[in-house]
TORBATOR-949140 format. One record per atom (N, C-alpha, C): residue in one letter; x, y, z; residue number from 1. Coordinates in steps of 0.001 Angstrom, whole numbers, plus 500000, padded with zeros to 6 digits. Each point is the difference from the previous one (the first is absolute). Layout:
<zalos>
rest:xx:yy:zz:nr
a:X:Y:Z:NUM .
...
</zalos>
This chain:
<zalos>
rest:xx:yy:zz:nr
m:675013:631248:250724:1 .
m:501165:499370:499404:1 .
m:500543:498967:500984:1 .
e:500358:498842:499484:2 .
e:500521:498939:500846:2 .
e:501223:499374:499362:2 .
k:500941:499578:500873:3 .
k:501193:499283:499556:3 .
k:500359:499012:501091:3 .
e:500430:498809:499597:4 .
e:500327:498961:500974:4 .
e:501056:500484:500986:4 .
d:499769:499695:501275:5 .
d:500890:500355:501108:5 .
d:500002:501487:500327:5 .
f:499051:500754:499439:6 .
f:499889:501427:500294:6 .
f:498579:500320:500465:6 .
e:499884:501066:500787:7 .
e:498690:500459:500460:7 .
e:499187:500518:498807:7 .
p:498685:499695:499955:8 .
p:499152:500570:498940:8 .
p:500004:501530:500082:8 .
w:499850:500634:498864:9 .
w:499994:501475:499942:9 .
w:498748:500474:499266:9 .
t:499297:500931:500621:10 .
t:498805:500555:499365:10 .
t:499984:501511:500197:10 .
t:499370:500707:499062:11 .
t:499810:501446:500132:11 .
t:498866:500414:499069:11 .
s:499482:501199:500196:12 .
s:498959:500555:499115:12 .
s:500628:501102:499150:12 .
v:499723:499964:498712:13 .
v:500596:500978:499077:13 .
v:498890:500625:499166:13 .
f:499978:501368:499935:14 .
f:499053:500711:499123:14 .
f:500740:500434:498747:14 .
i:499498:499542:498862:15 .
i:500634:500329:498726:15 .
i:499053:500870:499183:15 .
s:500475:501202:499682:16 .
s:499208:500923:499184:16 .
s:500101:499604:498527:16 .
p:498977:500377:499228:17 .
p:500056:499714:498557:17 .
p:501249:500621:499372:17 .
n:500596:499284:499098:18 .
n:501185:500456:499257:18 .
n:501180:500338:500919:18 .
s:500071:499330:501197:19 .
s:501114:500258:500909:19 .
s:500876:498754:500119:19 .
h:501198:500191:500560:20 .
h:500959:498898:500171:20 .
h:500474:499994:501452:20 .
e:499844:498868:500655:21 .
e:500402:499887:501398:21 .
e:501103:498942:500131:21 .
t:501007:500323:500786:22 .
t:501107:499057:500278:22 .
t:499965:499620:501481:22 .
l:500015:498726:500266:23 .
l:499993:499511:501378:23 .
l:501337:499329:500318:23 .
d:500653:500474:501039:24 .
d:501209:499348:500510:24 .
d:499592:499124:501185:24 .
i:500162:498707:499830:25 .
i:499507:499059:501016:25 .
i:501176:499238:500604:25 .
v:500064:500021:501312:26 .
v:501013:499219:500726:26 .
v:499271:498956:500847:26 .
l:500219:498744:499664:27 .
l:499346:498919:500732:27 .
l:500823:499621:501233:27 .
k:499297:499719:501081:28 .
k:500663:499593:501237:28 .
k:500058:498482:500090:28 .
e:501193:499492:500322:29 .
e:500157:498556:500143:29 .
e:499217:499493:501209:29 .
k:499454:498817:499873:30 .
k:499316:499379:501124:30 .
k:501033:499620:501056:30 .
k:499633:500215:501250:31 .
k:500939:499733:501083:31 .
k:499359:499184:501113:31 .
g:500870:499367:500769:32 .
g:499583:499295:501200:32 .
g:501010:500284:501093:32 .
r:499841:499362:501138:33 .
r:500898:500216:501131:33 .
r:500397:498660:500614:33 .
f:501155:500002:500662:34 .
f:500402:498795:500725:34 .
f:500707:500384:501296:34 .
t:499961:499061:500934:35 .
t:500638:500146:501306:35 .
t:500991:498861:500175:35 .
v:501196:500301:500512:36 .
v:501023:498972:500199:36 .
v:500385:499947:501478:36 .
s:499896:498806:500594:37 .
s:500453:499774:501366:37 .
s:501045:498893:499980:37 .
s:500876:499990:501007:38 .
s:501035:498973:500065:38 .
s:500269:499622:501446:38 .
k:500550:498804:500174:39 .
k:500482:499551:501297:39 .
k:501467:499656:499833:39 .
p:500930:500730:500641:40 .
p:499760:501164:500859:40 .
p:499671:501245:499181:40 .
e:499572:501070:500712:41 .
e:499680:501258:499335:41 .
e:501263:500801:499699:41 .
r:499790:501195:499432:42 .
r:501074:500926:499635:42 .
r:500952:499396:498978:42 .
a:499413:499249:499068:43 .
a:500761:499459:498876:43 .
a:499796:500911:498788:43 .
s:500993:500064:499131:44 .
s:499919:500832:498795:44 .
s:499137:499315:498942:44 .
v:499150:500799:499329:45 .
v:499085:499470:498987:45 .
v:500378:500562:498637:45 .
y:500132:499098:499020:46 .
y:500329:500398:498625:46 .
y:498909:499506:499061:46 .
l:499739:500806:498980:47 .
l:498962:499678:499018:47 .
l:500650:499794:498636:47 .
v:499680:498863:499365:48 .
v:500457:499718:498641:48 .
v:498777:500064:499090:48 .
s:499992:500983:499094:49 .
s:498834:500234:499141:49 .
s:499924:498981:498870:49 .
p:498801:499829:499387:50 .
p:499848:499062:498880:50 .
p:500959:500335:498857:50 .
g:500667:498979:499493:51 .
g:500906:500190:498873:51 .
g:501325:500634:500354:51 .
s:500297:500119:501304:52 .
s:501246:500637:500434:52 .
s:500752:499072:500937:52 .
t:501312:500208:500088:53 .
t:500820:499246:500949:53 .
t:500572:500923:501072:53 .
e:499744:501298:499886:54 .
e:500528:500960:500963:54 .
e:499099:500089:501223:54 .
r:500640:500084:501161:55 .
r:499264:500109:501260:55 .
r:499861:501463:500393:55 .
q:498809:500335:500500:56 .
q:499745:501352:500493:56 .
q:499685:499932:501489:56 .
f:500809:500695:500809:57 .
f:499742:500027:501438:57 .
f:498747:500830:500261:57 .
i:499039:499425:500748:58 .
i:498740:500707:500220:58 .
i:499677:500189:501484:58 .
g:500880:499532:500897:59 .
g:499757:500238:501418:59 .
g:500422:498828:500860:59 .
t:499601:500045:501269:60 .
t:500300:498921:500942:60 .
t:498700:499473:500603:60 .
t:500055:498765:500446:61 .
t:498807:499387:500582:61 .
t:499772:500491:501421:61 .
p:498726:500123:500397:62 .
p:498792:499784:499189:62 .
p:499769:501143:499010:62 .
l:499773:499650:498740:63 .
l:499747:500971:498939:63 .
l:498497:499999:499713:63 .
l:499356:501152:500160:64 .
l:498546:500060:499929:64 .
l:499501:500761:498775:64 .
n:498991:499420:499331:65 .
n:499247:500667:498936:65 .
n:500883:500632:498928:65 .
y:500955:499215:499504:66 .
y:500849:500499:498910:66 .
y:499220:499912:498686:66 .
e:499953:501098:499253:67 .
e:499219:500054:498767:67 .
e:500866:499657:498796:67 .
a:499446:499169:499107:68 .
a:500703:499607:498779:68 .
a:498990:499753:498899:68 .
t:500445:500151:498764:69 .
t:499120:499681:498876:69 .
t:499728:498502:499983:69 .
i:498859:499608:499441:70 .
i:499626:498585:500024:70 .
i:501013:499176:499211:70 .
g:500191:498762:500432:71 .
g:500957:499122:499328:71 .
g:500623:499027:500974:71 .
t:500946:499216:499499:72 .
t:500701:498993:500787:72 .
t:501379:500521:500382:72 .
y:500307:499929:501278:73 .
y:501273:500500:500527:73 .
y:500679:498923:500835:73 .
v:501290:500203:500238:74 .
v:500747:499181:500959:74 .
v:500390:500907:501163:74 .
i:499640:499566:501211:75 .
i:500372:500718:501215:75 .
i:501184:499272:500636:75 .
e:501111:500707:500195:76 .
e:501178:499421:500641:76 .
e:500226:500678:501355:76 .
v:500246:499186:501015:77 .
v:500209:500516:501354:77 .
v:501355:499515:500498:77 .
e:500786:500891:500580:78 .
e:501303:499610:500515:78 .
e:500314:500728:501307:78 .
k:500792:499337:500831:79 .
k:500404:500549:501293:79 .
k:501347:499387:500364:79 .
e:500852:500802:500626:80 .
e:501328:499522:500374:80 .
e:499895:498775:500907:80 .
d:500867:499023:499741:81 .
d:500080:498738:500750:81 .
d:498851:499047:499694:81 .
y:499216:500282:498949:82 .
y:498902:499122:499585:82 .
y:500121:499705:498499:82 .
f:499496:498849:499587:83 .
f:499935:499683:498575:83 .
f:498906:500847:499346:83 .
n:500267:500502:498783:84 .
n:498986:500743:499256:84 .
n:498831:499082:499648:84 .
n:498816:500606:499865:85 .
n:498825:499234:499592:85 .
n:499169:500859:499060:85 .
q:499206:499370:499160:86 .
q:499200:500757:499040:86 .
q:498683:499295:499707:86 .
k:499036:500792:499516:87 .
k:498702:499473:499581:87 .
k:499531:500746:498764:87 .
e:499266:499273:499154:88 .
e:499367:500626:498836:88 .
e:498576:500389:500384:88 .
i:499612:501221:499663:89 .
i:498658:500462:500333:89 .
i:499323:500559:498758:89 .
v:498681:500043:500045:90 .
v:499206:500617:498937:90 .
v:499253:501185:500601:90 .
v:500292:501189:499507:91 .
v:499301:501204:500443:91 .
v:498758:500171:499131:91 .
e:498835:500047:500658:92 .
e:498738:500096:499273:92 .
e:499343:501359:500228:92 .
h:499176:500384:499052:93 .
h:499391:501327:500011:93 .
h:499143:500218:501242:93 .
n:500313:501079:500729:94 .
n:499225:500418:501174:94 .
n:499943:498954:501106:94 .
l:500983:499075:500031:95 .
l:500038:498988:501051:95 .
l:501283:500150:500822:95 .
l:499941:499562:501259:96 .
l:501159:500001:500886:96 .
l:500486:498569:500168:96 .
t:501264:499761:499661:97 .
t:500601:498669:500098:97 .
t:500938:499957:501196:97 .
d:499801:499006:500870:98 .
d:500871:499827:501168:98 .
d:501087:498981:499684:98 .
v:501250:500374:500254:99 .
v:501141:499124:499728:99 .
v:500763:499779:501306:99 .
g:500105:498749:500436:100 .
g:500767:499657:501194:100 .
g:501192:499142:499630:100 .
i:501187:500395:500456:101 .
i:501231:499284:499651:101 .
i:500808:499736:501267:101 .
d:500345:498732:500237:102 .
d:500833:499619:501136:102 .
d:501453:499866:499544:102 .
l:500915:500458:500847:103 .
l:501427:499917:499701:103 .
l:500665:498978:500914:103 .
e:500939:499252:499441:104 .
e:500721:498973:500758:104 .
e:501387:500515:500377:104 .
e:500344:499858:501284:105 .
e:501309:500457:500455:105 .
e:501123:499181:499358:105 .
k:501085:500689:499662:106 .
k:501184:499305:499511:106 .
k:500682:499296:501168:106 .
p:500548:498804:499780:107 .
p:500693:499310:501089:107 .
p:501362:500634:500269:107 .
g:500600:499621:501118:108 .
g:501346:500460:500323:108 .
g:501003:498867:499853:108 .
t:501257:500290:500289:109 .
t:501047:498987:499967:109 .
t:500803:500062:501301:109 .
i:500694:498913:500307:110 .
i:500877:499931:501163:110 .
i:501370:499525:499537:110 .
f:501026:500781:500292:111 .
f:501369:499590:499662:111 .
f:500740:499688:501292:111 .
v:500580:498795:500068:112 .
v:500659:499544:501225:112 .
v:501461:499675:499694:112 .
s:500891:500576:500788:113 .
s:501424:499685:499895:113 .
s:500561:499758:501389:113 .
t:501026:499154:500083:114 .
t:500598:499677:501295:114 .
t:501510:499858:499863:114 .
t:500651:500134:501136:115 .
t:501423:499701:500098:115 .
t:500170:498987:501134:115 .
p:500496:498783:499708:116 .
p:500287:499465:498664:116 .
p:498712:499690:499236:116 .
e:500130:499681:498715:117 .
e:498848:499650:499175:117 .
e:499520:498577:500297:117 .
n:498942:499601:499273:118 .
n:499440:498647:500069:118 .
n:499135:499755:501236:118 .
a:499457:501085:500590:119 .
a:499076:499824:501121:119 .
a:498639:499565:499483:119 .
r:499294:499180:500760:120 .
r:498650:499561:499650:120 .
r:499026:501147:500262:120 .
v:499058:500216:499079:121 .
v:499040:501104:500107:121 .
v:498579:499438:500050:121 .
y:499219:500486:500986:122 .
y:498611:499568:500166:122 .
y:499095:501225:500068:122 .
l:498828:499890:499397:123 .
l:498983:501039:500077:123 .
l:498700:499364:500464:123 .
d:499509:500430:501158:124 .
d:498824:499379:500624:124 .
d:500165:498494:500110:124 .
g:501218:499575:500346:125 .
g:500270:498583:500212:125 .
g:500264:499198:498749:125 .
s:499902:500619:498828:126 .
s:500212:499285:498738:126 .
s:501421:500265:499486:126 .
f:500733:498921:499701:127 .
f:501374:500131:499518:127 .
f:500006:500617:498600:127 .
k:500817:501049:499804:128 .
k:500030:500725:498730:128 .
k:501310:499849:499237:128 .
g:501043:499531:500680:129 .
g:501289:499848:499326:129 .
g:501128:500440:500910:129 .
r:501166:500231:499382:130 .
r:501177:500394:500761:130 .
r:500560:501325:499492:130 .
t:500641:500720:500905:131 .
t:500522:501333:499667:131 .
t:501244:499890:499108:131 .
p:500215:501031:499143:132 .
p:499118:501165:499803:132 .
p:498792:499612:499144:132 .
i:498840:500616:500298:133 .
i:498780:499630:499296:133 .
i:499059:501201:499948:133 .
e:499239:500105:498907:134 .
e:498942:501016:499906:134 .
e:498668:499297:499801:134 .
l:499033:500343:500845:135 .
l:498665:499406:499922:135 .
l:499074:500963:499270:135 .
y:499325:499517:498969:136 .
y:499159:500844:499153:136 .
y:498506:499763:500276:136 .
e:499198:500940:499507:137 .
e:498534:499871:500031:137 .
e:499476:499749:501415:137 .
i:500488:500785:500958:138 .
i:499549:499868:501377:138 .
i:498905:501032:500272:138 .
p:498776:499584:500305:139 .
p:498918:500963:500252:139 .
p:500291:500873:501218:139 .
k:499414:501177:500011:140 .
k:500137:500915:501128:140 .
k:499561:499304:501287:140 .
g:500762:500238:501073:141 .
g:499616:499415:501279:141 .
g:501197:499811:500916:141 .
t:499734:499460:501181:142 .
t:501036:499720:500989:142 .
t:500232:498496:500065:142 .
y:501280:499598:499992:143 .
y:500351:498592:499945:143 .
y:501000:499665:501105:143 .
q:500003:498724:500385:144 .
q:501010:499504:500926:144 .
q:501180:499515:499167:144 .
f:501131:500666:500164:145 .
f:501187:499691:499208:145 .
f:501057:499396:500898:145 .
s:500665:498957:499511:146 .
s:501096:499411:500756:146 .
s:501044:499445:499042:146 .
m:501243:499929:500502:147 .
m:501072:499382:499226:147 .
m:501028:499451:500976:147 .
g:500784:499038:499536:148 .
g:500917:499389:500938:148 .
g:501156:499283:499344:148 .
m:501036:499864:500802:149 .
m:501154:499176:499670:149 .
m:500030:498877:501044:149 .
p:500830:498977:499819:150 .
p:500060:498920:500997:150 .
p:500369:500497:501394:150 .
f:500688:501148:500071:151 .
f:500484:500489:501285:151 .
f:499280:501243:500510:151 .
d:499032:500514:499242:152 .
d:499309:501225:500439:152 .
d:498691:500157:499240:152 .
e:499037:500709:500603:153 .
e:498711:500269:499353:153 .
e:499599:501453:500219:153 .
y:499125:500469:499104:154 .
y:499544:501391:500083:154 .
y:498544:500037:499549:154 .
e:499150:500751:500720:155 .
e:498606:500126:499580:155 .
e:499442:501362:500396:155 .
q:499008:500458:499234:156 .
q:499332:501265:500275:156 .
q:498720:500068:499174:156 .
d:499080:500910:500358:157 .
d:498828:500284:499172:157 .
d:500380:501085:499015:157 .
i:499642:499813:498731:158 .
i:500300:500997:498974:158 .
i:498715:500419:499311:158 .
t:499977:501234:499520:159 .
t:498840:500530:499288:159 .
t:500369:500241:498540:159 .
v:499222:499411:499094:160 .
v:500224:500164:498568:160 .
v:499082:501104:499485:160 .
t:500593:500951:499277:161 .
t:499276:501144:499452:161 .
t:499803:499803:498503:161 .
p:498822:500357:499450:162 .
p:499771:499829:498561:162 .
p:501058:500692:499144:162 .
n:500489:499281:498994:163 .
n:500913:500559:498990:163 .
n:501321:500471:500603:163 .
q:500356:499464:501173:164 .
q:501246:500381:500655:164 .
q:500808:498747:500356:164 .
q:501324:500192:500102:165 .
q:500866:498892:500396:165 .
q:500379:500140:501473:165 .
t:499765:498955:500768:166 .
t:500422:499950:501397:166 .
t:501349:499289:500064:166 .
k:501016:500677:500556:167 .
k:501341:499418:500071:167 .
k:500302:499528:501420:167 .
i:500561:498800:500082:168 .
i:500397:499430:501291:168 .
i:501436:499507:499879:168 .
n:500838:500434:500927:169 .
n:501385:499551:500013:169 .
n:500368:499608:501429:169 .
n:500681:498878:500139:170 .
n:500371:499556:501341:170 .
n:501360:499317:499954:170 .
s:500777:500242:501039:171 .
s:501295:499332:500135:171 .
s:499904:498964:501117:171 .
f:500291:498763:499648:172 .
f:499971:498923:500984:172 .
f:501389:499827:500620:172 .
k:500025:499765:501304:173 .
k:501258:499773:500697:173 .
k:499952:498650:500704:173 .
k:501090:499271:499884:174 .
k:500058:498700:500660:174 .
k:500160:500184:501505:174 .
s:499208:499295:500747:175 .
s:500103:500030:501452:175 .
s:501235:499228:500461:175 .
k:500582:500410:501119:176 .
k:501153:499284:500545:176 .
k:499627:498581:500399:176 .
d:498712:499809:500276:177 .
d:499540:498681:500426:177 .
d:499608:499107:498822:177 .
y:500178:500523:498758:178 .
y:499590:499225:498824:178 .
y:500887:498773:499851:178 .
l:499377:498841:499860:179 .
l:500736:498749:499873:179 .
l:500047:499562:498552:179 .
i:501133:499498:499586:180 .
i:500111:499471:498642:180 .
i:499178:498724:499908:180 .
p:499164:499854:498982:181 .
p:499188:498784:499870:181 .
p:500858:498753:500013:181 .
a:499419:498909:500489:182 .
a:500733:498737:500130:182 .
a:500557:499516:498672:182 .
t:499237:500210:498899:183 .
t:500468:499550:498688:183 .
t:501279:500721:499625:183 .
a:500068:501307:500344:184 .
a:501200:500771:499681:184 .
a:501175:499517:500834:184 .
i:499752:499647:501281:185 .
i:501063:499484:500863:185 .
i:500555:498701:499428:185 .
g:499104:499151:499498:186 .
g:500431:498739:499403:186 .
g:500898:500215:498805:186 .
v:499653:500986:499158:187 .
v:500818:500298:498823:187 .
v:501386:500470:500430:187 .
i:500060:500841:501044:188 .
i:501284:500514:500482:188 .
i:500866:498861:500530:188 .
i:499393:499082:500771:189 .
i:500754:498859:500561:189 .
i:500555:499131:498905:189 .
v:499178:499708:498972:190 .
v:500461:499171:498868:190 .
v:501153:500676:499302:190 .
a:499892:501324:499778:191 .
a:501045:500729:499304:191 .
a:501306:499946:500794:191 .
l:499930:500179:501314:192 .
l:501185:499952:500828:192 .
l:500621:498620:500002:192 .
s:499183:498962:499966:193 .
s:500499:498627:499959:193 .
s:500782:499740:498726:193 .
l:499469:500504:498855:194 .
l:500662:499820:498719:194 .
l:501345:500715:499972:194 .
i:500023:501220:500613:195 .
i:501243:500775:500048:195 .
i:501049:499268:500834:195 .
a:499553:499404:501137:196 .
a:500905:499301:500894:196 .
a:500633:498788:499321:196 .
q:499249:499412:499041:197 .
q:500543:498845:499297:197 .
q:501056:500424:498983:197 .
</zalos>
């Protein structure tokens, strides 16, 4: 006996004259296996079966020799601080399918505030704006961060973590030796002259 997507079934039956025999037959579905690896490892693996939208958790990577009935599936892989990724696979009878999925780290953000506000902000020497400011889509890594006012500057190395916000706050203080720019002195002199008149 044969049926599509099922293992063939055979048996021998002896039937006596004028007798009646009943056969209960259970066909086994054809199956295959697949292996799932990811970079990085220890990511959660979910299986979406044909004709379904529900995800079934089936293990963590590396996932070896998982058995499933033949057909087309979607493999979804997820890990904290990484974007989810997925692949469609075809499980074939008595075959092992290797599935490799790479995950991309989520970027971080940097929030910068100062007292007083309006400080210039630089990241790796590139001007990003003035405080208060939040910088988005910053890849994981260490950066040279600096900010400044006309009378003071501040710099340090900062480390951005995936899917996390790095907060920086600084208070600028005017130095006693800070000189008022010449343009400002000119404005003050003109104003005093007008008052005197």
